[in-house]
N, C-alpha and C positions, 0 to 999 in steps of 0.2 A: 422152833416153834411148830407144835401139831395142830391140825384141826382142831382136835379136841379142846386146846388149850384158848384157841381162837374163838370158839363157839360159846364157851363159859363167860357168864357175867355175873360179877359179884357186887355190882353197883345198885343204889336204890334210885332208880328213875322214875318213880311215881306212877300216877294213873293218867293216861291221856284224857284230858276233857276240860271243860271250863266249870270251874267251882266258885263262881264270883257270887252268885245269887242262892244257891244250894249246894251244901258242902256234898263230898264223895259218899259219905255216910249217909246223908239224906237222901240222895239220889238212890242210893242201893237198897234202903229201907223202902221208899216210894216202889220201886220195881218188884221187891219181893213181895209187898202188900198186894199190889195189882196181881201178881201170879197167884198168890194164895187165895184172894177173894173169887178169882176166874176157877179156880181149882175146887174150890168149895161149892160155887154156883153150878158146876160141872156134875159135882157129886149128887146135889140135892135134885138137880135136873134128871140125871139117871135114876134116883131113887123113885122119882114121880112120873117116870116112863117116857121122859121128854128126851128121846135118844138124840134127836137134831141138835137140841139145845145142848145136850151133854156133850156130844162131839165137837162141837163149835167153841164151847167155852173152855173145854178140856184141851182141844189144839191150842186155843190162844194161851192158855196159861203156860202149857209147854213152848211154845214159840217164844214167848216172852222169857221163861227161863234159859232157853238153848241161846237166844241173843245176847242175855247177860253174859252167860258163861263163854261164848265167843268172844265178846267185847274183853273180858277179863284176861282170856287167852292172848288175844292179838295184842293187848296194851302190855302185859306183863312178859310174853315169850313170843309169840309169833311175828312181832315186828323184828325181834333179833334175827329169826330165821330168814325173813324177808333181805334184810341188809347183808347179812352174810352171803347170800346167794347173789347179790349185786356186788359184792367185793370179790367173790370166787370169780364172776364174770369178767371182772376188770383186770384180773391176774397181775396184782402189783407185785412190783419187785422188791418193795421194802424199802428204797430209798427215796420215794416222792414226798411232795408237801401235798396234803389234802387241806381245804378249807371248808369248813362246816359253817356255813351262815343261818343263823338260827338254832344254834346248837342245845338251847335248852339245859337238860341236865346231863348232856353229854352221851345219849345212847349211840348215836351213829357216830360222833366224833372219836369217842373211845374205841369202838370196834374198828375205826380205822387206824387207830394210834396203835393198837394192838399188831396190827398187820406192818406197821413201818419202823421196824428195828433201828434202822439209820436214818428214815426219813422224820418229817415233822407232820403232826396234827394241829391244826388251829382252829380254835372255837370262837364264834362271834355271836353275840345276842344281846338284846335289850333287857333281859331278864327282869320282864315285868312278872307280876305273881298271878300268871294266866293258869297255871299249873301247882300243884301241890310242892310249895317250897322250891320253887323255881328259881334260882338264884346262882351268883358267881361260886359263892361257897358250896352249894349242893354239887356244883359240876366238879370243883376241885376236890371234892370229899371223894365224889365218885371215880376221879382219876387215881386217887391215892389207893383206892378199894381195888382198882383194876391193874395196879403196879404201872400204870403210865403217866404218873404225876410230872415227870422231868417233860 
């Protein structure tokens, strides 16, 4: 198994966050609307010669957009890089048993399983609907996609 194979992931691990009251789509729309309003306010302020207001609202708009982009990166890709670094540091031999308590959809569990060709990765969770489709079937589907279902 090469490093490249270990670092790839094919499963659907959802978006980290709580969506009980407002859906992920609703939250994304809210953030986008806030950034857009601030950008428009910035442009209007600049046109009226209010440079300080334009700078502050423009910077706020960019800050919101940058925070949203960083969040999306962290939840979709960045967490895998962090966990791969942790697993690299552990220098697993491949025959260990790893227990992931609170495995959710299996991002960490399956990253470990890929490094254990003769070992075992065991995931435990309550699988409450705290993330998009957080369920045993989603975890098992991801295990199949990652070729570690056994």
